[in-house]
C-alpha positions as CSV (number, residue, x, y, z in Angstrom):
1,M,99.7,44.4,63.2
2,I,97.1,41.6,63.0
3,G,95.1,43.2,65.8
4,W,95.1,46.6,64.1
5,T,93.9,45.0,60.8
6,K,91.1,43.3,62.6
7,R,90.0,46.5,64.3
8,Q,90.0,48.4,61.0
9,R,88.0,45.6,59.3
10,R,85.5,45.7,62.2
11,K,85.2,49.4,62.0
12,E,84.5,49.2,58.2
13,E,81.9,46.5,58.7
14,V,80.1,48.6,61.4
15,K,80.2,51.7,59.1
16,A,78.7,49.7,56.3
17,R,75.9,48.4,58.5
18,V,75.1,51.9,59.8
19,K,74.7,53.2,56.2
20,Q,72.1,50.5,55.4
21,P,68.9,51.4,57.4
22,D,66.7,48.5,58.4
23,H,63.1,49.5,57.9
24,M,61.8,46.9,60.4
25,Y,62.7,49.4,63.1
26,S,60.5,52.3,62.1
27,Y,59.4,53.4,65.5
28,C,61.2,54.4,68.7
29,R,60.0,52.3,71.7
30,V,59.1,55.4,73.8
31,I,55.3,55.8,73.7
32,G,54.4,58.9,71.8
33,C,57.7,59.3,70.0
34,K,57.1,59.4,66.3
35,K,60.8,59.1,65.3
36,P,62.3,55.9,64.0
37,A,64.8,53.9,66.0
38,R,68.4,54.6,65.0
39,A,68.7,51.2,63.3
40,G,65.9,52.4,61.0
41,T,68.0,55.3,59.8
42,S,71.6,55.8,58.6
43,D,72.6,57.2,62.0
44,G,73.3,54.2,64.2
45,L,72.5,50.5,65.1
46,D,70.2,51.1,68.1
47,M,67.1,48.9,67.5
48,R,65.1,50.4,70.4
49,F,65.4,54.1,70.6
50,C,65.7,57.2,68.4
51,K,68.8,59.4,68.8
52,S,67.2,61.9,71.3
53,H,65.9,59.1,73.6
54,A,69.2,57.2,73.3
55,E,71.0,60.4,74.4
56,Q,68.6,60.8,77.3
57,Y,69.2,57.2,78.3
58,Q,73.0,57.9,78.4
59,R,72.6,61.1,80.5
60,H,69.7,60.3,82.8
61,G,69.7,56.5,83.1
62,S,66.2,56.1,81.6
63,P,64.9,56.8,78.1
64,Y,61.4,57.4,79.6
65,K,62.1,59.7,82.6
66,K,64.5,62.6,83.0
67,S,66.6,63.4,86.1
68,Y,65.0,65.0,89.2
69,T,65.7,68.7,89.6
70,A,67.7,70.2,92.5
71,K,64.4,71.7,93.8
72,V,62.9,68.2,94.2
73,L,66.1,66.5,95.6
74,N,67.4,69.1,98.0
75,P,64.9,68.6,100.8
76,Y,65.5,64.9,100.7
77,R,69.3,65.4,100.7
78,R,69.1,67.8,103.6
79,A,66.9,65.4,105.6
80,A,69.1,62.4,104.9
81,L,72.2,64.3,105.9
82,A,70.6,65.4,109.2
83,W,69.5,61.9,110.0
84,I,73.0,60.5,109.2
85,T,74.6,63.1,111.5
86,E,72.2,62.4,114.3
87,N,72.7,58.6,114.1
88,E,76.3,58.5,113.2
89,Q,77.1,56.0,116.1
90,Q,74.8,53.3,114.7
91,F,76.7,50.4,113.2
92,S,75.0,50.6,109.7
93,V,75.9,54.3,109.5
94,K,79.5,53.8,110.6
95,N,79.8,50.9,108.1
96,A,78.5,53.0,105.2
97,I,80.8,55.9,106.0
98,Q,83.8,53.6,106.2
99,R,82.8,52.0,102.9
100,V,82.7,55.4,101.2
101,E,86.1,56.2,102.7
102,G,87.3,52.8,101.4
103,V,86.2,53.8,97.9
104,Y,88.1,57.1,98.2
105,Q,91.2,55.2,99.1
106,R,90.8,52.6,96.3
107,A,90.4,55.3,93.7
108,G,94.1,55.6,93.1
109,P,96.1,58.7,92.4
110,H,94.4,62.0,91.7
111,V,94.2,62.7,87.9
112,E,93.3,66.1,86.6
113,A,90.2,66.2,84.5
114,F,92.1,67.5,81.5
115,R,94.3,64.4,81.5
116,L,91.5,61.8,81.2
117,R,91.4,61.7,77.4
118,G,91.8,58.0,76.3
119,S,90.7,56.6,79.7
120,N,88.0,53.9,79.9
121,P,84.8,54.5,81.9
122,R,86.0,52.5,84.9
123,E,89.2,54.7,85.1
124,R,87.2,57.9,84.7
125,A,84.9,56.7,87.6
126,W,87.9,56.1,89.8
127,A,89.2,59.5,88.9
128,A,85.9,61.1,90.0
129,W,86.2,59.4,93.4
130,A,89.9,60.6,93.6
131,R,88.7,64.2,93.0
132,L,86.2,63.8,95.8
133,R,89.0,62.5,98.1
134,K,91.4,65.4,97.1
135,A,88.6,67.9,97.7
136,E,88.0,66.3,101.1
137,V,84.3,65.8,100.5
138,D,82.6,64.5,103.6
139,P,81.7,60.8,102.9
140,R,78.3,61.5,104.5
141,L,77.3,63.7,101.5
142,P,77.4,60.9,98.9
143,L,75.5,58.7,101.3
144,A,72.9,61.4,101.8
145,A,72.6,61.6,98.0
146,W,71.9,57.9,97.6
147,L,69.3,58.0,100.4
148,A,67.7,61.0,98.8
149,V,67.3,59.3,95.5
150,E,65.8,56.2,97.2
151,M,63.2,58.4,99.0
152,V,62.3,60.6,96.0
153,I,61.7,57.6,93.8
154,A,59.5,56.0,96.5
155,D,57.5,59.2,96.8
156,D,57.1,59.6,93.0
157,P,53.8,58.0,91.8
158,Q,55.5,57.5,88.4
159,G,59.0,56.7,89.7
160,D,61.4,54.5,87.7
161,W,62.5,51.7,90.0
162,H,65.2,50.3,87.7
163,R,68.5,50.0,89.4
164,E,70.3,51.7,86.6
165,F,68.1,54.8,86.9
166,K,68.7,55.0,90.6
167,Q,72.5,54.6,90.2
168,V,72.7,57.3,87.5
169,Q,70.5,59.8,89.5
170,A,72.8,59.4,92.6
171,S,76.0,59.5,90.7
172,K,75.0,62.7,88.9
173,I,74.8,64.4,92.3
174,V,78.1,62.9,93.4
175,H,79.8,63.8,90.1
176,R,78.9,67.5,90.6
177,M,80.4,67.6,94.1
178,A,83.9,67.9,92.7
179,S,83.3,67.7,89.1
180,G,86.3,69.3,87.5
181,S,89.8,70.6,87.6
182,H,90.6,74.3,88.0
183,K,94.0,75.9,87.4
184,R,95.0,79.6,87.8
185,W,98.4,81.0,87.1
186,E,100.0,84.4,86.6
187,R,102.6,85.6,84.1
188,E,104.3,88.9,83.7
189,V,104.0,90.7,80.3
190,P,107.5,92.2,79.8
191,A,107.8,96.0,79.5
192,A,109.3,95.4,76.0
193,F,105.8,94.5,74.8
194,R,104.3,97.5,76.5
195,P,106.4,100.5,75.3
196,G,106.3,103.4,77.9
197,K,104.3,101.3,80.3
198,P,105.3,99.2,83.3
199,P,105.2,95.3,83.2
200,K,101.7,93.9,83.7
201,I,100.6,90.7,85.4
202,H,98.4,88.7,83.2
203,V,96.1,86.1,84.9
204,E,95.1,82.9,83.1
205,E,92.6,80.3,84.2
206,L,91.7,76.8,83.0
207,H,88.4,75.1,84.0
208,V,87.7,71.6,82.7
209,Y,84.6,69.5,83.5
210,P,84.3,65.8,82.6
211,R,81.0,64.9,80.9
212,S,78.4,63.6,83.2
213,R,77.0,60.7,81.1
214,G,77.5,57.2,80.0
215,R,79.0,54.2,81.7
216,V,81.1,56.4,84.0
217,L,77.9,57.3,85.9
218,R,76.9,53.6,86.1
219,H,80.3,52.7,87.7
220,I,80.1,55.6,90.2
221,G,76.5,54.6,91.1
222,K,77.3,51.0,91.5
223,D,80.2,51.9,93.9
224,L,77.9,54.1,95.9
225,E,75.1,51.5,96.0
226,E,77.4,48.9,97.4
227,A,78.7,51.3,100.0
228,A,75.2,52.3,101.2
229,E,73.7,48.8,100.9
230,L,73.6,47.9,104.6
231,L,72.3,51.4,105.6
232,V,69.5,51.2,103.1
233,D,68.5,47.7,104.2
234,H,68.3,48.6,107.9
235,H,67.4,52.3,108.0
236,L,65.8,53.6,104.8
237,A,62.4,53.5,106.4
238,D,63.7,55.4,109.4
239,V,65.2,58.1,107.2
240,H,62.0,58.4,105.2
241,A,59.9,58.7,108.4
242,F,62.3,61.4,109.6
243,K,61.7,63.3,106.3
244,R,57.9,63.0,106.7
245,E,58.1,64.4,110.2
246,Q,60.0,67.4,108.8
247,D,57.4,67.9,106.2
248,Q,54.6,67.9,108.8
249,R,56.5,70.6,110.7
250,G,56.9,72.6,107.5
251,A,60.7,72.3,107.6
252,F,61.4,72.4,103.9
253,A,65.0,73.0,102.8
254,D,66.0,74.6,99.5
255,R,69.7,73.8,100.1
256,P,71.2,70.3,100.1
257,Y,73.4,71.2,103.2
258,P,73.1,73.6,106.1
259,K,74.7,77.0,105.8
260,G,78.4,76.9,106.3
261,V,78.6,73.3,104.9
262,A,79.8,72.7,101.4
263,A,80.9,69.7,99.4
264,R,84.2,71.4,98.6
265,G,86.0,74.6,99.2
266,R,85.6,77.5,96.8
267,S,89.2,77.2,95.7
268,A,89.1,73.5,95.1
């Protein structure tokens, strides 16, 4: 009872602080943004960014730069996957694949996306890895995503080198590989409800996708960064050189995987 009382008192204190804007924070820290930081309004306590840039920070990992598009990332992902496949016998590659498989196994039991309400970010991140395991996503694909993000940031003249941005960019790709839960069931509509007509089979579907934002992405990105650490240290330059050779030959790919390869089955 004491704990509940303290939480309620804390919530009331925060609400009172939110309703009293501090005019010291009249500007968002993003250059060119003319909106006040949320602490300068009655809409929050963020002393650095306005609401729109705070939301961008949550979704993209940086208040200054948005996520790379699939058109930009796909050639890098395709090149990274091809290099990993060709060099799968090297120790660093084997080690990285085994580490991703280890994350799959540590993720715990599979939890449907519509049962995640009330879970904390770490639990939601484990649930995302468990969905990848259940969908039998090739561990090389998350690794290729991390290498692709490393390369695209290196090639970007205005790239954001902060670790958090890198983690979020890679985890957004991984999160989409098996992002939701899908259910389909059939039920018969009795003839009593259809006078003069035969029974009818009614098909119902449920599709639930967890939100791709917040600390969940940071946890997934950190797990992936640790799994790919040795591979990046020893072979990122080799993968990047392989990508440049492909570019010189005009071998551009608009798909992240070769035809016939997919992160998960259509029925997953």
